[in-house]
N, C-alpha and C positions, 0 to 999 in steps of 0.2 A: 050767149058767151059772156057778155058783160055782167048779166045778172048773177050767174053762178060764180063769177070771179069775186064779186063784192063780198058775199058771205064768207068765202074762203079767206079773203084778206081780213075781214072783221074778226074771224076766229083766231087768226094768227095774231092780230093786234091785241085781242082780248087776253090770249095766253101770255103774251109778252108783258102787258100791263099788270096782269095778275101775278106773274112770277116776280116782277120787280117790286110790287107792293108787298108781297109776302116776304121777300128777302128783307125789305126795309122794316117790316113789322117784326120779323124774327130776329133782327139785329138787336132789339131791345133785350133779348135773352142771351144771345151768343156773345155780345160785346162785354160781358162781365166774366173775366177769367176767375177760376177757382184755384188758388194756390195753397198747397199744403207744405208748410215750411219743413225743410230738412234740419235746420238748426235755428236757434233763437239767440239774439243778442249780438252787439258789436264785438264782444270778446271772442265769439266763435269765428267771426270774419277775420279778425286779426290773427288768431291762432292758425287758421287755415292758410292765410296769406304768408305768414312767417314760415310755415312748414314747406309751402310750395317754393318760396324764395330760396330756402336752404337746399332744396333738392335740385334747383335749376342751376345750370352752369352760369357763372358770372360773366357778364358781357365783357368782351375784350376791347379795351380802348374807349375813347369818347364816342358819342352818338354821331352817326353818319346820316347825312341828309337823304330823304326819300322824296319821290314825286308826290306832289300835292301838299308838301310842307310849305310854310310861309316864312320868308326871310326878310328882315329889315336891313337896309344898307344906308349907312350914314357916311357922307363924304365931308369932312371938316373943311370949312372955308370955301367950298364950291357947291352952293345950294343947287345950281343948275344940273349938277350930276346926281342930286338926290331926288326928292319928290315933293309933292304939295302937302304931304302929311307931316305934322309936327308932333314930337314926343312931349312928355311932361315938362321938359326943360326948354321947350320952344325950339329945339333943333330940328332941322329938316331931315326927313327920312324917306327912303323909297322902300315900300313894302311890296314884295313880289311873291307870287305863287310859283312854286316849282311845277313846271308842266309835266305832262305824262312822259315826255322824253328826258326828263331830268334836268331841264335848263330853266334859267330865269332870263328875263329881258330887261335891260337897263339902258338909259339914255346914252347915246354915243357909242356904246359897246355892242348893242344888239343882244343876241342870245349868248348866254354864258353857261356852260355845263357845270352843274354843282352836285348832282346826285352822286352818292357814294363818297363824298368828301366830308370832312369835319368842318365846323364853323371856322376854325383857325386856318385850315387849308383854303377855304373859300376867301377868307380875308387876304391871305397872301396872293391868291390868284388875281383878285380884283386890284390889288396894289400894282401888280405887274401890268394889268390891262389899262389902268388909268395913268400909268407913268408917262405916256406920250401926251396926255391931255393936261395933267397936273402933276409934275414931278414931285412936289412936296405935299401932295394930298394925303391926309390921314384917313384911312378907311376903317369903319367899325361895322361888323356884321353881327346880327343877333337872330336866334331862332325864335320866331314869334308864335308859331302854332304848329303842332303835330296834326296834320290832316288825317292821318291814319288812326289817331286815338280819339274815340268818341264813346258817348254813352247815350242811352235812349231812355226817356222819361215818358210814362204813359199812365192812363187811369184818370183819377179825379184831379186833374190839374188843367189850368186854362190853356197852356201851350204845350201840348204833347209833341214830341219830336226828338230829333237827334241833336246832341250838343257836343261840341268839340272840346277835348281836354287840352287846356293851354299848357305850355312847358312847366309852369309852376305847380300844376296839378289841379284837380277839381274834387271837392268833397261832396258828400251826399246832400248836405244842407245847401251848398252853393248850387248844385244841380237842380234841387227842388225850387230854390229861389228864382233861377233862370227860367224855369217852367211856369212861374207865377204862383208857386206854393199850392198846397192842398186847398181845394174848393171847400169853404166852410160848410156850405149847405148840404153837400153830398159826400164828402170824404170821411172815411172812418177815422175817428179821433186818434191821432198820434201813431197810426200803424203804417208801416212801409214794408214792402218786400224788395229785397235785393236779389236779382238773378245773376249769378256769376258762372260763366262757362270755364271749363278747364281745357286749354289747348284749342283744338278745332272742333270739339264736341259741343256745338251750340244747341243741339236738340235736347240735351240732358243737363241743364244747368243745376248748380247747387242753389237752393232757395233759402235765403236767410230772412227771418222776420225781425224787423227793427222797430224801435219807437222813437218818435221825434224827441221825447223828453230825455232819453239817454244820450242822444246825439247833442242836445243842447247842454247837457251836464258835463261836456268835455269829451265825449266818446265819438265825436264826428269822425267819419271814415273817408280816406282818400279812395276815389273810384279808380278802377282799372279799365283799360280799353275793352270795349264790348259789353260792359256792365249794363244791366237794365234795371230801372227803378219803377216799381208799380205802386200807385196809391189806390187802395181799394175803396169801393163805395160803402156807405152805410147799408145796413140791412133794409132800411126804409127806402133808400134810393134804388137799390136793386129790385125790391118788390114793386116799386112804382113803375119801373121800366118794364118789368114782366107783365104787370097788369095792363099797362098801355099797349103792349104788343098783343095781348089777348083781346083787348077792346077793339083794336084795329082789324083783327082777323075776320070777324063776320062782316064788317063794313066792306072790306076788300072783296070777299066772296060775293056779297050782294051786288057790288059794282060790276064784277065780272059777269054775273048772270044777266044783269040789265044790258050790258054791252053785247052780250052774245045774242040776245033776242031783240 
């Protein structure tokens, strides 16, 4: 019973190891996307963005706060009501994340509902709440970060990942810099792909081919929420990865045979 169970377990282990190794080996090929640009140049991005903005209804009134936004609260003259964070003028601020229920938590006040309100409305609300603690306190509220606005940078950069768009905006060059910039040894010289979805159709984005040189020459672009930036590899880097995967394949198969017998 024990003897027959061991080969069965060995076969299962062999298949699992082989499948994992093959997946890792195959990743050298599958990890290099092939994008065919729909349009080329920063001018095309601007033209499409302008046309979309013209056809979209204008937002009514100022921005209203959403869950996961970040707010900074400054209480003049009462640092104990602020936070341990100081701004560039050395003033104490409390920076709070709006939770999923639409509230922030402040010292002495506890949870304060802010979602759906404007920054001015939140300022007035906090003045009322702080009145019992400091009647003459001046409150200043700022929107620090739109949590719902993000871009994704991937490809030949050191720090692939999601980056939040701050209230002042985020350009293509700024997003690339945040991701560490194109890797000199493997990134295709000066080429970037911008993938921009329209509405909720994220499966079929418009693909723009851009160059770093045109962006540096004054054509840098502001990114929109949900944009993706892809830095492609050079032909040599792509070939090396494919060759490495093909080199690993017979080794993986040999290891699988050895483990099986």
